[in-house]
Backbone as CSV, one residue per row, in Angstrom:
resi,resn,N_x,N_y,N_z,CA_x,CA_y,CA_z,C_x,C_y,C_z
1,MET,15.813,-49.110,5.517,16.309,-50.012,4.453,17.696,-49.949,4.524
2,ASP,18.268,-49.891,5.991,19.764,-50.271,6.184,19.870,-51.754,6.352
3,ASP,19.054,-52.236,6.730,18.802,-53.747,6.563,19.389,-54.571,5.515
4,LEU,19.322,-53.825,4.305,19.042,-54.937,2.965,20.290,-55.224,2.844
5,ILE,20.904,-56.382,1.851,21.692,-56.527,1.639,22.117,-56.279,0.419
6,GLY,22.949,-56.297,-0.394,22.958,-55.695,-2.000,23.127,-54.148,-2.313
7,PRO,22.995,-54.306,-3.674,22.767,-52.885,-3.824,21.753,-52.350,-3.896
8,ARG,21.317,-51.000,-3.386,20.620,-49.788,-3.166,20.291,-49.032,-4.281
9,TYR,19.363,-48.832,-5.039,18.793,-48.329,-6.045,18.232,-46.689,-5.811
10,TYR,18.648,-45.598,-6.685,18.547,-43.983,-6.272,18.003,-43.818,-7.000
11,ASP,17.129,-42.847,-6.973,17.238,-41.953,-8.240,17.880,-41.042,-8.562
12,LEU,17.834,-39.703,-9.179,18.741,-38.776,-9.430,18.829,-37.710,-8.326
13,ASP,18.110,-37.348,-7.680,18.401,-36.843,-6.472,18.816,-37.498,-5.731
14,GLY,19.374,-38.992,-5.664,19.692,-39.921,-4.362,19.001,-40.329,-3.370
15,MET,17.410,-40.314,-3.717,16.284,-40.847,-2.642,16.137,-42.554,-2.909
16,PRO,16.085,-42.850,-2.386,15.902,-43.989,-2.584,14.918,-44.956,-3.118
17,ILE,14.808,-45.811,-4.613,13.731,-46.006,-4.979,13.402,-48.119,-5.133
18,SER,12.860,-48.398,-5.828,12.618,-49.774,-6.291,13.693,-50.134,-7.336
19,GLN,13.742,-51.352,-7.507,14.851,-52.104,-8.743,13.807,-52.196,-9.723
20,ALA,12.165,-51.885,-9.658,11.606,-51.977,-10.952,11.296,-50.379,-11.448
21,ARG,11.950,-49.242,-10.642,11.789,-48.191,-10.940,12.919,-47.530,-11.692
22,TRP,14.030,-48.161,-11.257,15.186,-47.834,-11.107,15.556,-48.178,-12.479
23,ALA,14.824,-49.264,-13.115,15.152,-50.333,-14.085,14.806,-49.511,-15.490
24,VAL,13.440,-48.927,-15.004,12.509,-47.784,-15.798,13.533,-46.592,-16.316
25,MET,14.254,-45.595,-15.422,14.787,-44.726,-15.224,15.986,-45.039,-16.251
26,TRP,16.954,-46.418,-16.367,17.798,-46.567,-16.302,17.897,-46.382,-17.812
27,HIS,16.855,-46.346,-18.827,16.624,-46.580,-20.334,16.232,-44.951,-20.926
28,THR,16.087,-43.965,-20.016,15.931,-42.737,-20.437,17.483,-41.482,-20.869
29,ALA,16.677,-41.147,-21.589,18.063,-40.066,-21.771,18.674,-39.137,-20.619
30,GLU,17.626,-38.980,-19.216,17.996,-38.179,-18.230,19.443,-38.924,-18.226
31,ARG,19.541,-40.172,-18.293,20.915,-40.588,-17.665,21.987,-40.471,-18.203
32,LEU,22.252,-39.857,-19.580,23.105,-39.339,-19.731,23.218,-37.941,-19.277
33,VAL,24.027,-37.101,-18.368,23.874,-36.147,-17.844,24.907,-34.077,-18.616
34,ALA,25.824,-35.007,-19.028,27.002,-34.302,-19.750,27.346,-34.814,-20.376
35,GLN,28.157,-34.541,-21.755,29.100,-35.043,-22.763,29.901,-33.893,-23.489
36,THR,31.342,-34.456,-23.449,32.068,-33.209,-23.307,33.300,-33.859,-24.308
37,LEU,33.645,-33.853,-26.038,34.676,-33.647,-26.447,35.572,-33.306,-26.725
38,VAL,36.824,-33.692,-25.985,38.065,-32.853,-25.609,38.981,-33.594,-26.782
39,GLY,39.392,-32.224,-27.350,40.444,-32.663,-28.510,39.783,-33.581,-29.648
40,ALA,40.372,-34.505,-30.140,39.607,-35.323,-31.421,40.021,-36.806,-30.963
41,ASP,40.172,-36.674,-29.793,39.992,-38.299,-29.696,39.440,-38.656,-27.904
42,TYR,39.220,-37.826,-26.998,38.424,-38.300,-26.068,37.308,-37.521,-25.414
43,VAL,36.474,-38.451,-24.842,34.991,-37.821,-24.456,35.033,-38.382,-23.039
44,VAL,34.672,-36.630,-22.216,34.231,-37.058,-20.999,32.926,-36.639,-20.924
45,GLU,32.156,-37.423,-20.150,30.633,-38.163,-19.924,30.435,-37.937,-18.107
46,VAL,29.354,-37.401,-18.059,28.593,-38.014,-16.685,27.416,-38.165,-17.368
47,ARG,27.335,-39.620,-16.248,26.223,-40.620,-16.168,25.554,-40.858,-15.086
48,TRP,24.181,-41.022,-14.549,23.713,-41.142,-13.775,23.390,-43.022,-13.508
49,VAL,24.111,-43.527,-12.694,23.755,-44.577,-12.600,22.530,-45.545,-11.697
50,GLY,22.788,-44.426,-10.541,21.864,-44.892,-9.459,21.532,-46.253,-9.030
51,VAL,22.990,-46.691,-8.958,22.943,-47.671,-7.825,24.704,-47.585,-7.345
52,ASP,24.786,-47.343,-6.387,26.080,-47.575,-5.454,26.539,-48.835,-4.884
53,ARG,27.563,-49.431,-5.945,27.913,-50.916,-5.165,28.959,-50.298,-4.253
54,GLU,29.586,-49.373,-3.503,30.622,-49.197,-2.769,29.633,-48.279,-1.521
55,GLU,28.615,-49.211,-1.309,27.831,-48.268,0.071,28.864,-48.732,1.653
56,ALA,29.340,-49.821,1.901,30.160,-50.025,2.871,31.962,-48.561,3.200
57,ARG,31.609,-47.840,2.173,32.878,-47.324,1.761,32.759,-45.884,2.105
58,HIS,31.202,-45.500,2.116,31.045,-44.027,2.569,30.113,-43.596,2.768
59,GLU,29.467,-42.673,3.116,28.391,-42.074,3.592,27.477,-42.072,2.531
60,ARG,27.464,-41.339,1.677,26.492,-41.208,0.490,26.252,-41.990,-0.481
61,PRO,25.378,-42.401,-1.068,25.430,-43.817,-1.709,26.253,-43.075,-3.069
62,LEU,27.184,-43.399,-4.239,28.137,-42.573,-5.439,26.580,-43.121,-6.673
63,ILE,25.873,-42.083,-7.056,25.052,-43.054,-7.936,25.218,-41.725,-9.376
64,TYR,26.461,-41.091,-9.569,27.133,-40.745,-10.635,28.373,-41.057,-11.186
65,ARG,28.378,-41.177,-12.120,29.568,-41.958,-12.802,30.456,-40.716,-13.933
66,VAL,31.588,-40.032,-13.624,32.140,-39.167,-14.481,33.038,-40.580,-15.637
67,SER,33.483,-40.387,-16.506,34.814,-41.213,-16.937,34.807,-40.542,-18.385
68,VAL,36.320,-40.789,-18.763,36.784,-40.594,-19.632,37.383,-41.507,-21.148
69,HIS,36.683,-41.544,-21.334,37.209,-42.930,-22.835,37.523,-42.386,-24.223
70,PRO,37.991,-43.270,-24.756,38.578,-43.148,-26.530,37.146,-42.300,-26.926
71,LEU,37.475,-41.417,-28.129,36.118,-40.787,-28.894,34.978,-42.273,-29.808
72,GLY,36.205,-43.659,-30.046,35.181,-44.399,-30.653,34.744,-45.497,-29.813
73,TYR,35.274,-45.735,-28.336,34.458,-46.484,-27.609,32.875,-45.558,-26.886
74,VAL,32.466,-44.516,-27.062,31.699,-43.658,-26.580,30.538,-44.544,-26.582
75,LEU,29.558,-44.725,-25.458,28.354,-45.759,-25.328,27.162,-44.746,-25.824
76,PRO,26.062,-45.497,-26.754,25.076,-44.674,-26.829,24.359,-44.569,-25.344
77,ALA,23.368,-43.290,-25.162,22.715,-43.111,-23.961,22.265,-44.486,-23.464
78,GLY,21.452,-45.180,-24.329,20.641,-46.099,-23.675,21.531,-47.854,-23.547
79,ALA,22.562,-47.581,-24.072,23.447,-48.948,-23.755,23.441,-48.870,-22.301
80,ASP,23.739,-50.101,-22.059,24.242,-51.500,-21.075,25.410,-51.345,-20.580
81,ASP,25.636,-51.669,-19.306,27.194,-52.290,-18.796,27.693,-53.105,-19.561
82,ASP,26.627,-54.022,-20.126,27.180,-55.357,-21.232,27.222,-55.065,-22.435
83,SER,27.047,-53.462,-23.441,27.007,-54.055,-24.179,28.455,-53.995,-24.938
84,PRO,28.329,-54.870,-26.263,29.836,-55.502,-26.719,30.376,-54.014,-26.652
85,VAL,30.343,-52.617,-27.583,31.236,-51.630,-27.373,31.725,-51.362,-25.205
86,SER,31.118,-51.507,-24.606,31.016,-51.598,-23.304,32.777,-52.250,-22.525
87,LEU,32.285,-53.785,-23.456,33.431,-54.487,-23.064,34.867,-54.537,-23.063
88,LEU,35.019,-53.779,-24.376,36.399,-53.149,-24.682,36.686,-52.476,-24.243
89,LEU,35.944,-51.252,-23.284,36.681,-50.193,-22.775,37.674,-51.258,-20.831
90,THR,38.633,-50.824,-20.807,39.222,-51.808,-19.214,40.320,-50.226,-18.747
91,ASP,41.010,-50.138,-18.142,41.387,-49.874,-17.328,42.223,-48.940,-18.287
92,GLU,42.820,-49.484,-19.429,44.129,-48.556,-20.365,43.043,-47.907,-21.112
93,THR,41.666,-48.226,-21.304,40.906,-47.568,-22.454,39.998,-46.232,-21.464
94,THR,39.308,-46.381,-20.272,38.913,-45.625,-19.772,39.276,-45.350,-18.555
95,HIS,38.403,-44.076,-17.765,39.100,-43.477,-16.539,37.613,-43.038,-16.227
96,GLU,37.468,-43.358,-14.841,36.143,-43.616,-14.085,36.311,-43.154,-12.715
97,GLU,34.829,-41.895,-12.071,34.797,-42.012,-10.623,34.026,-41.697,-10.599
98,SER,33.569,-41.949,-9.459,31.909,-42.241,-8.804,31.685,-41.011,-8.057
99,TYR,30.784,-39.826,-8.393,30.334,-38.561,-7.348,28.624,-39.253,-6.426
100,PRO,28.640,-38.854,-5.152,26.937,-39.064,-4.661,25.698,-37.581,-5.505
101,ASP,26.409,-36.793,-6.130,25.206,-36.052,-6.734,25.474,-35.475,-7.777
102,ARG,24.775,-34.699,-8.703,24.471,-34.150,-10.050,26.250,-32.690,-9.929
103,THR,25.920,-32.130,-9.049,26.417,-31.144,-8.689,28.392,-31.156,-8.796
104,THR,28.722,-32.287,-7.906,29.682,-32.792,-7.484,29.827,-33.618,-8.633
105,ALA,29.603,-34.769,-9.775,29.752,-35.262,-10.784,30.381,-33.995,-11.708
106,MET,29.422,-33.163,-11.570,29.876,-31.871,-13.066,31.099,-31.195,-12.580
107,ALA,31.350,-30.980,-11.488,32.652,-30.506,-10.844,33.682,-31.376,-11.189
108,GLY,33.652,-32.710,-11.037,34.187,-33.559,-11.209,34.837,-33.711,-12.931
109,HIS,33.455,-33.999,-13.968,33.704,-33.954,-14.898,34.249,-32.488,-15.680
110,ASP,34.207,-31.209,-15.358,34.979,-29.871,-15.397,36.579,-30.334,-14.983
111,GLN,36.538,-30.407,-13.875,38.291,-31.296,-13.411,38.528,-31.837,-14.805
112,LEU,38.003,-32.633,-14.997,38.797,-34.120,-15.784,38.738,-33.526,-17.159
113,VAL,37.881,-32.834,-17.822,37.896,-32.057,-19.283,39.240,-31.191,-18.904
114,ASP,39.400,-30.647,-18.016,40.610,-29.609,-17.639,41.694,-30.469,-18.021
115,SER,41.740,-31.636,-17.324,43.290,-32.071,-17.027,43.850,-32.644,-18.348
116,VAL,41.995,-33.818,-19.175,42.862,-34.160,-20.333,43.052,-33.039,-21.394
117,ARG,42.443,-31.702,-21.155,42.963,-30.524,-21.904,44.640,-30.361,-21.679
118,ARG,44.713,-30.297,-20.747,46.475,-29.808,-20.498,47.356,-31.086,-20.755
119,GLY,46.529,-32.010,-20.422,47.291,-33.427,-20.482,47.701,-33.352,-22.314
120,LEU,46.347,-33.207,-23.426,46.916,-33.615,-24.998,47.758,-32.102,-25.200
121,ALA,47.510,-30.639,-24.706,48.741,-29.623,-24.691,50.104,-30.119,-24.379
122,ALA,50.062,-30.525,-23.306,51.690,-31.424,-22.694,52.102,-32.006,-24.379
123,ALA,51.296,-33.233,-24.413,51.697,-34.012,-25.803,51.798,-33.886,-26.722
124,SER,51.032,-32.777,-27.106,51.267,-32.500,-28.291,52.827,-32.020,-29.243
125,SER,53.400,-31.532,-27.933,54.902,-30.686,-28.180,56.004,-31.973,-28.202
126,ARG,55.347,-33.477,-27.590,56.166,-34.752,-27.699,56.380,-35.271,-28.463
127,THR,54.616,-35.478,-28.979,54.547,-36.648,-29.823,52.992,-36.534,-31.021
128,SER,53.097,-37.015,-31.723,51.966,-37.096,-32.867,51.298,-37.971,-32.421
129,GLY,49.630,-38.041,-32.842,48.867,-39.273,-32.942,48.040,-39.023,-31.550
130,CYS,47.177,-40.493,-31.478,46.678,-40.359,-30.144,47.255,-40.849,-28.696
131,VAL,47.276,-39.996,-27.854,47.845,-40.232,-26.834,47.276,-41.278,-25.660
132,PRO,47.935,-42.480,-25.076,47.377,-42.948,-23.849,46.932,-42.236,-22.609
133,LEU,45.185,-43.080,-22.702,44.509,-41.894,-21.317,45.320,-41.924,-20.143
134,ARG,46.290,-42.937,-20.015,46.909,-42.735,-18.711,47.607,-41.814,-18.558
135,ASP,48.724,-40.746,-19.352,49.076,-40.219,-20.164,48.217,-39.008,-19.971
136,LEU,47.303,-38.580,-19.564,46.672,-37.415,-19.415,45.902,-37.280,-18.317
137,ILE,45.728,-38.495,-17.695,44.608,-37.867,-16.341,45.725,-38.418,-15.330
138,ALA,46.947,-39.433,-15.550,47.639,-39.831,-13.987,48.568,-38.689,-13.697
139,GLU,48.461,-38.543,-12.437,49.786,-37.256,-11.610,51.105,-37.091,-12.404
140,PRO,51.651,-35.591,-12.592,53.151,-36.186,-13.192,54.275,-36.704,-12.233
141,PRO,54.874,-37.447,-13.246,56.112,-38.074,-12.189,56.409,-37.163,-11.065
142,LEU,56.802,-37.329,-9.981,57.493,-36.711,-9.382,59.272,-36.231,-9.223
143,ALA,59.525,-35.160,-9.255,60.806,-34.725,-10.001,61.898,-35.647,-9.522
144,ALA,62.755,-36.017,-9.530,64.073,-37.027,-8.562,64.952,-35.866,-8.333
């Protein structure tokens, strides 16, 4: 399969599959691996995407995506990336990281949940209302 051009398709365990099999799996409940509400405003979730669009940049296919987004923008399990809700997600409203397997994706999920919780706790002493996502995940500025 090394001579193929374009995206490759993988099952939940990272094994290559046909595009037809991937399309069937895309619409299953297994696609949503984990979903955690953080505070009243944010959701951190893990989804199997089964396609690695960045193969040339790493050794293993990145087939799981961990994302953080405002509660109002949660995608239903069967939604695709072109659904009306997903079109509202931008770099300002979502944060995504890709992983090669379920185990590392869940570890990334847990780290993002902790990061958002810490960010919300720190922000609650400074402001009321919804805190911008970039303020919850970005590294704190360096001390001058």
